[in-house]
VEXDREN-2710 file (C-alpha; in Angstrom, 1 decimal):
% VEXDREN-2710
k/r/px/py/pz
1/MET/-2.5/13.9/27.1
2/LYS/-5.0/12.8/24.5
3/HIS/-5.1/9.2/23.3
4/TYR/-7.1/7.3/20.7
5/LEU/-8.8/4.0/21.1
6/TYR/-9.0/2.4/17.7
7/ILE/-10.3/-0.8/16.2
8/LEU/-8.7/-2.3/13.1
9/LYS/-10.2/-4.8/10.7
10/SER/-8.1/-7.0/8.5
11/GLU/-8.9/-6.7/4.8
12/THR/-8.0/-10.3/4.2
13/ALA/-9.5/-12.1/7.2
14/ASP/-12.3/-11.7/9.6
15/LYS/-9.9/-10.5/12.3
16/TYR/-10.0/-7.4/14.5
17/TYR/-7.4/-5.6/16.6
18/ILE/-8.2/-3.2/19.4
19/GLY/-5.5/-0.7/20.5
20/ILE/-4.7/2.7/21.9
21/SER/-2.2/5.3/20.7
22/LYS/-1.4/9.0/20.6
23/HIS/-1.6/8.9/16.8
24/SER/-4.0/6.4/15.4
25/LEU/-3.0/6.9/11.7
26/LYS/0.7/6.4/12.5
27/ARG/-0.2/3.3/14.4
28/LEU/-2.2/2.0/11.5
29/GLU/0.9/2.5/9.3
30/TYR/3.0/0.5/11.8
31/HIS/0.5/-2.4/11.9
32/ASN/0.6/-2.5/8.1
33/THR/4.4/-2.7/8.0
34/VAL/5.5/-4.6/11.1
35/GLU/7.2/-7.9/10.4
36/LYS/6.3/-9.8/13.6
37/GLY/3.2/-10.5/15.8
38/PHE/-0.5/-10.8/15.3
39/THR/-1.1/-7.9/13.0
40/SER/1.7/-9.0/10.6
41/ARG/-0.2/-12.2/9.8
42/TYR/-3.5/-10.4/8.6
43/ARG/-2.3/-7.4/6.7
44/PRO/-3.5/-5.0/5.3
45/TRP/-5.6/-3.4/8.1
46/LYS/-8.0/-0.5/8.0
47/ILE/-9.4/1.6/10.8
48/VAL/-13.1/0.9/11.4
49/PHE/-13.5/2.8/14.6
50/SER/-11.5/5.6/16.3
51/LYS/-12.3/7.8/19.3
52/GLU/-10.3/10.4/21.1
53/TYR/-10.1/10.3/24.9
54/ALA/-8.7/12.9/27.3
55/SER/-6.1/10.6/28.8
56/LYS/-4.3/7.3/28.2
57/GLU/-5.9/5.9/31.4
58/GLU/-9.4/6.6/30.1
59/ALA/-8.7/5.0/26.7
60/MET/-7.2/1.9/28.4
61/MET/-10.3/1.6/30.6
62/ILE/-12.5/1.5/27.5
63/GLN/-10.1/-0.9/25.7
64/ARG/-10.2/-3.3/28.6
65/LYS/-14.0/-3.1/28.7
66/ILE/-14.3/-3.9/24.9
67/LYS/-11.7/-6.7/25.1
68/GLY/-13.7/-8.2/28.0
69/TRP/-17.0/-8.4/26.2
70/LYS/-18.4/-12.0/26.2
71/ASN/-19.7/-11.5/22.6
72/LYS/-16.4/-11.0/20.8
73/SER/-18.2/-9.8/17.7
74/ALA/-20.0/-7.0/19.6
75/HIS/-17.2/-4.5/18.8
76/LYS/-18.3/-4.9/15.1
77/LYS/-21.3/-2.6/16.0
78/CYS/-19.0/0.3/16.9
END
């Protein structure tokens, strides 16, 4: 089943969030309304990158790779 890897950027702080979901726009709405956790502190969020993958496993593999980059700002180039 298709999944999206997405990168969100806070519109109020220099913060990014990297996630995967079947529906990236619904997930963005969730991050902009959730009352707890990391994303609730830096709302509102906007999608700065989104890419569809054939499977959840493939999207997770790329997500782990991005999160493991030594230069944490490298994802800004996506």
